[in-house]
PyMOL commands that place a pseudoatom at each C-alpha (Angstrom):
pseudoatom trace, name=CA, resn=MET, resi=1, chain=A, elem=C, hetatm=0, pos=[96.770, 102.909, 127.943]
pseudoatom trace, name=CA, resn=VAL, resi=2, chain=A, elem=C, hetatm=0, pos=[96.315, 104.973, 124.758]
pseudoatom trace, name=CA, resn=TYR, resi=3, chain=A, elem=C, hetatm=0, pos=[93.800, 107.219, 126.497]
pseudoatom trace, name=CA, resn=ASP, resi=4, chain=A, elem=C, hetatm=0, pos=[96.118, 107.606, 129.500]
pseudoatom trace, name=CA, resn=GLU, resi=5, chain=A, elem=C, hetatm=0, pos=[98.968, 108.741, 127.252]
pseudoatom trace, name=CA, resn=ILE, resi=6, chain=A, elem=C, hetatm=0, pos=[96.720, 111.243, 125.472]
pseudoatom trace, name=CA, resn=GLU, resi=7, chain=A, elem=C, hetatm=0, pos=[95.539, 112.572, 128.829]
pseudoatom trace, name=CA, resn=GLU, resi=8, chain=A, elem=C, hetatm=0, pos=[99.165, 112.884, 129.985]
pseudoatom trace, name=CA, resn=PHE, resi=9, chain=A, elem=C, hetatm=0, pos=[100.015, 114.815, 126.808]
pseudoatom trace, name=CA, resn=GLY, resi=10, chain=A, elem=C, hetatm=0, pos=[97.112, 117.124, 127.621]
pseudoatom trace, name=CA, resn=ARG, resi=11, chain=A, elem=C, hetatm=0, pos=[98.525, 117.767, 131.076]
pseudoatom trace, name=CA, resn=ARG, resi=12, chain=A, elem=C, hetatm=0, pos=[101.908, 118.577, 129.537]
pseudoatom trace, name=CA, resn=ILE, resi=13, chain=A, elem=C, hetatm=0, pos=[100.337, 121.334, 127.455]
pseudoatom trace, name=CA, resn=GLY, resi=14, chain=A, elem=C, hetatm=0, pos=[98.155, 122.641, 130.278]
pseudoatom trace, name=CA, resn=LEU, resi=15, chain=A, elem=C, hetatm=0, pos=[94.883, 120.755, 129.769]
pseudoatom trace, name=CA, resn=SER, resi=16, chain=A, elem=C, hetatm=0, pos=[93.638, 118.838, 132.767]
pseudoatom trace, name=CA, resn=ALA, resi=17, chain=A, elem=C, hetatm=0, pos=[91.354, 116.437, 130.912]
pseudoatom trace, name=CA, resn=LEU, resi=18, chain=A, elem=C, hetatm=0, pos=[92.157, 115.901, 127.231]
pseudoatom trace, name=CA, resn=ASP, resi=19, chain=A, elem=C, hetatm=0, pos=[89.817, 113.164, 126.006]
pseudoatom trace, name=CA, resn=LEU, resi=20, chain=A, elem=C, hetatm=0, pos=[89.479, 111.925, 122.414]
pseudoatom trace, name=CA, resn=GLY, resi=21, chain=A, elem=C, hetatm=0, pos=[86.903, 109.264, 123.280]
pseudoatom trace, name=CA, resn=ASN, resi=22, chain=A, elem=C, hetatm=0, pos=[84.076, 111.379, 121.836]
pseudoatom trace, name=CA, resn=GLY, resi=23, chain=A, elem=C, hetatm=0, pos=[85.796, 112.326, 118.587]
pseudoatom trace, name=CA, resn=PRO, resi=24, chain=A, elem=C, hetatm=0, pos=[88.426, 114.747, 117.323]
pseudoatom trace, name=CA, resn=VAL, resi=25, chain=A, elem=C, hetatm=0, pos=[89.570, 117.689, 119.415]
pseudoatom trace, name=CA, resn=THR, resi=26, chain=A, elem=C, hetatm=0, pos=[90.786, 120.969, 117.921]
pseudoatom trace, name=CA, resn=LEU, resi=27, chain=A, elem=C, hetatm=0, pos=[92.972, 123.307, 119.952]
pseudoatom trace, name=CA, resn=ASP, resi=28, chain=A, elem=C, hetatm=0, pos=[93.993, 126.836, 119.032]
pseudoatom trace, name=CA, resn=ILE, resi=29, chain=A, elem=C, hetatm=0, pos=[97.484, 127.195, 120.459]
pseudoatom trace, name=CA, resn=GLU, resi=30, chain=A, elem=C, hetatm=0, pos=[98.990, 130.667, 120.540]
pseudoatom trace, name=CA, resn=GLU, resi=31, chain=A, elem=C, hetatm=0, pos=[102.167, 131.040, 118.455]
pseudoatom trace, name=CA, resn=ILE, resi=32, chain=A, elem=C, hetatm=0, pos=[101.758, 127.483, 117.100]
pseudoatom trace, name=CA, resn=GLY, resi=33, chain=A, elem=C, hetatm=0, pos=[98.468, 127.257, 115.199]
pseudoatom trace, name=CA, resn=ARG, resi=34, chain=A, elem=C, hetatm=0, pos=[95.381, 125.094, 115.202]
pseudoatom trace, name=CA, resn=LEU, resi=35, chain=A, elem=C, hetatm=0, pos=[96.049, 121.509, 116.262]
pseudoatom trace, name=CA, resn=THR, resi=36, chain=A, elem=C, hetatm=0, pos=[93.503, 118.781, 115.577]
pseudoatom trace, name=CA, resn=LEU, resi=37, chain=A, elem=C, hetatm=0, pos=[93.946, 115.414, 117.296]
pseudoatom trace, name=CA, resn=THR, resi=38, chain=A, elem=C, hetatm=0, pos=[91.982, 112.445, 115.971]
pseudoatom trace, name=CA, resn=LEU, resi=39, chain=A, elem=C, hetatm=0, pos=[92.097, 108.958, 117.442]
pseudoatom trace, name=CA, resn=GLN, resi=40, chain=A, elem=C, hetatm=0, pos=[91.114, 105.975, 115.312]
pseudoatom trace, name=CA, resn=ASN, resi=41, chain=A, elem=C, hetatm=0, pos=[90.512, 103.113, 117.722]
pseudoatom trace, name=CA, resn=ALA, resi=42, chain=A, elem=C, hetatm=0, pos=[88.238, 100.528, 116.094]
pseudoatom trace, name=CA, resn=PRO, resi=43, chain=A, elem=C, hetatm=0, pos=[87.798, 97.203, 117.897]
pseudoatom trace, name=CA, resn=GLY, resi=44, chain=A, elem=C, hetatm=0, pos=[90.213, 94.562, 116.632]
pseudoatom trace, name=CA, resn=GLN, resi=45, chain=A, elem=C, hetatm=0, pos=[92.493, 97.097, 114.936]
pseudoatom trace, name=CA, resn=GLU, resi=46, chain=A, elem=C, hetatm=0, pos=[95.595, 98.927, 116.053]
pseudoatom trace, name=CA, resn=ALA, resi=47, chain=A, elem=C, hetatm=0, pos=[94.858, 102.434, 117.301]
pseudoatom trace, name=CA, resn=GLU, resi=48, chain=A, elem=C, hetatm=0, pos=[96.205, 105.401, 115.356]
pseudoatom trace, name=CA, resn=LEU, resi=49, chain=A, elem=C, hetatm=0, pos=[96.526, 109.034, 116.424]
pseudoatom trace, name=CA, resn=SER, resi=50, chain=A, elem=C, hetatm=0, pos=[96.521, 111.778, 113.781]
pseudoatom trace, name=CA, resn=LEU, resi=51, chain=A, elem=C, hetatm=0, pos=[97.946, 115.207, 114.512]
pseudoatom trace, name=CA, resn=MET, resi=52, chain=A, elem=C, hetatm=0, pos=[97.163, 117.968, 112.030]
pseudoatom trace, name=CA, resn=LEU, resi=53, chain=A, elem=C, hetatm=0, pos=[98.612, 121.431, 112.469]
pseudoatom trace, name=CA, resn=VAL, resi=54, chain=A, elem=C, hetatm=0, pos=[97.198, 124.345, 110.475]
pseudoatom trace, name=CA, resn=ARG, resi=55, chain=A, elem=C, hetatm=0, pos=[98.352, 127.945, 110.476]
pseudoatom trace, name=CA, resn=GLU, resi=56, chain=A, elem=C, hetatm=0, pos=[98.491, 131.046, 108.336]
pseudoatom trace, name=CA, resn=PHE, resi=57, chain=A, elem=C, hetatm=0, pos=[101.083, 130.720, 105.607]
pseudoatom trace, name=CA, resn=PRO, resi=58, chain=A, elem=C, hetatm=0, pos=[104.496, 131.824, 106.877]
pseudoatom trace, name=CA, resn=GLN, resi=59, chain=A, elem=C, hetatm=0, pos=[106.184, 134.999, 105.691]
pseudoatom trace, name=CA, resn=GLU, resi=60, chain=A, elem=C, hetatm=0, pos=[108.345, 133.138, 103.165]
pseudoatom trace, name=CA, resn=PRO, resi=61, chain=A, elem=C, hetatm=0, pos=[105.836, 130.821, 101.443]
pseudoatom trace, name=CA, resn=ALA, resi=62, chain=A, elem=C, hetatm=0, pos=[108.174, 129.522, 98.725]
pseudoatom trace, name=CA, resn=LYS, resi=63, chain=A, elem=C, hetatm=0, pos=[110.884, 128.595, 101.228]
pseudoatom trace, name=CA, resn=THR, resi=64, chain=A, elem=C, hetatm=0, pos=[108.367, 126.872, 103.504]
pseudoatom trace, name=CA, resn=ALA, resi=65, chain=A, elem=C, hetatm=0, pos=[106.786, 124.984, 100.594]
pseudoatom trace, name=CA, resn=ARG, resi=66, chain=A, elem=C, hetatm=0, pos=[110.176, 123.662, 99.463]
pseudoatom trace, name=CA, resn=LYS, resi=67, chain=A, elem=C, hetatm=0, pos=[111.019, 122.586, 103.028]
pseudoatom trace, name=CA, resn=LEU, resi=68, chain=A, elem=C, hetatm=0, pos=[107.697, 120.780, 103.399]
pseudoatom trace, name=CA, resn=LEU, resi=69, chain=A, elem=C, hetatm=0, pos=[108.074, 118.976, 100.084]
pseudoatom trace, name=CA, resn=ARG, resi=70, chain=A, elem=C, hetatm=0, pos=[111.600, 117.872, 101.040]
pseudoatom trace, name=CA, resn=GLU, resi=71, chain=A, elem=C, hetatm=0, pos=[110.362, 116.530, 104.384]
pseudoatom trace, name=CA, resn=ALA, resi=72, chain=A, elem=C, hetatm=0, pos=[107.428, 114.732, 102.755]
pseudoatom trace, name=CA, resn=ASP, resi=73, chain=A, elem=C, hetatm=0, pos=[109.832, 112.784, 100.511]
pseudoatom trace, name=CA, resn=TRP, resi=74, chain=A, elem=C, hetatm=0, pos=[110.428, 109.314, 101.929]
pseudoatom trace, name=CA, resn=ARG, resi=75, chain=A, elem=C, hetatm=0, pos=[114.080, 109.447, 100.832]
pseudoatom trace, name=CA, resn=THR, resi=76, chain=A, elem=C, hetatm=0, pos=[114.843, 112.089, 103.471]
pseudoatom trace, name=CA, resn=ASN, resi=77, chain=A, elem=C, hetatm=0, pos=[114.012, 109.609, 106.246]
pseudoatom trace, name=CA, resn=PRO, resi=78, chain=A, elem=C, hetatm=0, pos=[112.174, 112.103, 108.468]
pseudoatom trace, name=CA, resn=PRO, resi=79, chain=A, elem=C, hetatm=0, pos=[111.391, 111.210, 112.096]
pseudoatom trace, name=CA, resn=TYR, resi=80, chain=A, elem=C, hetatm=0, pos=[107.671, 111.352, 111.238]
pseudoatom trace, name=CA, resn=THR, resi=81, chain=A, elem=C, hetatm=0, pos=[105.968, 110.683, 107.931]
pseudoatom trace, name=CA, resn=ILE, resi=82, chain=A, elem=C, hetatm=0, pos=[103.985, 113.754, 106.950]
pseudoatom trace, name=CA, resn=GLN, resi=83, chain=A, elem=C, hetatm=0, pos=[101.312, 114.843, 104.549]
pseudoatom trace, name=CA, resn=THR, resi=84, chain=A, elem=C, hetatm=0, pos=[101.186, 118.519, 103.710]
pseudoatom trace, name=CA, resn=GLY, resi=85, chain=A, elem=C, hetatm=0, pos=[99.188, 120.973, 101.691]
pseudoatom trace, name=CA, resn=VAL, resi=86, chain=A, elem=C, hetatm=0, pos=[98.040, 124.516, 101.200]
pseudoatom trace, name=CA, resn=LEU, resi=87, chain=A, elem=C, hetatm=0, pos=[94.483, 125.782, 101.205]
pseudoatom trace, name=CA, resn=ASN, resi=88, chain=A, elem=C, hetatm=0, pos=[93.837, 129.475, 100.586]
pseudoatom trace, name=CA, resn=GLU, resi=89, chain=A, elem=C, hetatm=0, pos=[96.242, 131.312, 102.888]
pseudoatom trace, name=CA, resn=ARG, resi=90, chain=A, elem=C, hetatm=0, pos=[96.809, 128.374, 105.233]
pseudoatom trace, name=CA, resn=VAL, resi=91, chain=A, elem=C, hetatm=0, pos=[99.365, 125.609, 105.296]
pseudoatom trace, name=CA, resn=PHE, resi=92, chain=A, elem=C, hetatm=0, pos=[98.800, 122.268, 107.002]
pseudoatom trace, name=CA, resn=VAL, resi=93, chain=A, elem=C, hetatm=0, pos=[100.931, 119.318, 108.007]
pseudoatom trace, name=CA, resn=LEU, resi=94, chain=A, elem=C, hetatm=0, pos=[99.678, 116.007, 109.290]
pseudoatom trace, name=CA, resn=THR, resi=95, chain=A, elem=C, hetatm=0, pos=[101.339, 112.980, 110.805]
pseudoatom trace, name=CA, resn=ARG, resi=96, chain=A, elem=C, hetatm=0, pos=[99.978, 109.714, 112.147]
pseudoatom trace, name=CA, resn=LEU, resi=97, chain=A, elem=C, hetatm=0, pos=[101.248, 107.756, 115.126]
pseudoatom trace, name=CA, resn=PRO, resi=98, chain=A, elem=C, hetatm=0, pos=[100.557, 104.020, 115.338]
pseudoatom trace, name=CA, resn=GLU, resi=99, chain=A, elem=C, hetatm=0, pos=[99.500, 102.603, 118.685]
pseudoatom trace, name=CA, resn=SER, resi=100, chain=A, elem=C, hetatm=0, pos=[103.047, 101.558, 119.553]
pseudoatom trace, name=CA, resn=ARG, resi=101, chain=A, elem=C, hetatm=0, pos=[104.143, 105.229, 119.343]
pseudoatom trace, name=CA, resn=ILE, resi=102, chain=A, elem=C, hetatm=0, pos=[101.198, 106.809, 121.171]
pseudoatom trace, name=CA, resn=LEU, resi=103, chain=A, elem=C, hetatm=0, pos=[103.111, 108.001, 124.208]
pseudoatom trace, name=CA, resn=ALA, resi=104, chain=A, elem=C, hetatm=0, pos=[102.824, 111.458, 125.792]
pseudoatom trace, name=CA, resn=ALA, resi=105, chain=A, elem=C, hetatm=0, pos=[106.449, 112.309, 124.996]
pseudoatom trace, name=CA, resn=GLU, resi=106, chain=A, elem=C, hetatm=0, pos=[106.108, 111.036, 121.426]
pseudoatom trace, name=CA, resn=ILE, resi=107, chain=A, elem=C, hetatm=0, pos=[102.977, 113.138, 120.828]
pseudoatom trace, name=CA, resn=GLU, resi=108, chain=A, elem=C, hetatm=0, pos=[104.810, 116.164, 122.206]
pseudoatom trace, name=CA, resn=ASN, resi=109, chain=A, elem=C, hetatm=0, pos=[107.814, 115.482, 119.959]
pseudoatom trace, name=CA, resn=ALA, resi=110, chain=A, elem=C, hetatm=0, pos=[105.574, 115.087, 116.920]
pseudoatom trace, name=CA, resn=LEU, resi=111, chain=A, elem=C, hetatm=0, pos=[103.927, 118.422, 117.681]
pseudoatom trace, name=CA, resn=ARG, resi=112, chain=A, elem=C, hetatm=0, pos=[107.357, 120.075, 118.008]
pseudoatom trace, name=CA, resn=TYR, resi=113, chain=A, elem=C, hetatm=0, pos=[108.396, 118.581, 114.671]
pseudoatom trace, name=CA, resn=LEU, resi=114, chain=A, elem=C, hetatm=0, pos=[105.254, 119.778, 112.888]
pseudoatom trace, name=CA, resn=THR, resi=115, chain=A, elem=C, hetatm=0, pos=[105.610, 123.224, 114.459]
pseudoatom trace, name=CA, resn=ALA, resi=116, chain=A, elem=C, hetatm=0, pos=[109.232, 123.523, 113.295]
pseudoatom trace, name=CA, resn=LEU, resi=117, chain=A, elem=C, hetatm=0, pos=[108.227, 122.629, 109.748]
pseudoatom trace, name=CA, resn=ILE, resi=118, chain=A, elem=C, hetatm=0, pos=[105.862, 125.578, 109.392]
pseudoatom trace, name=CA, resn=ALA, resi=119, chain=A, elem=C, hetatm=0, pos=[107.518, 128.100, 111.685]
pseudoatom trace, name=CA, resn=ASN, resi=120, chain=A, elem=C, hetatm=0, pos=[107.667, 131.701, 110.500]
for i in range(1, 120): cmd.bond("trace and resi %d" % i, "trace and resi %d" % (i + 1))
show_as sticks, trace
zoom trace
C-alpha cells in the first residue's frame, strides 16, 4: 500500500513510475527546488517517508529564516513537524510522514507546505 501511494503521488506530479524501493529519489522541480524522497521501510517497523526540499536562499533571507524558525517551534502546532537549516546559499526543510499518513494526497500537501515555507 505504501508503494502504491508513492506511485500515485508520482502520477500526480507527472511521473509514471515513481519507485522508492531501490533507495532515495531526488527530483529537480522547476520553480519549487530539489525534492528528495526517502522511504524507511524496515521489516517489523512502521514505514516512514521523508521529504526534503532544498532551494537557493530566497530574496529576503532574514524574513524566511524567522518564518522557518517559527514553524519549527512545536508551540505553533504546524500541520507538519519540520527540521530546517541553511548550508552555503541554500535553505532546506524536511518533514517525515509516518506510515499512517503516507497517502498520495498527504504527500502532495506536505510538498505544498514545504514549498510555501521557502517561497521567494
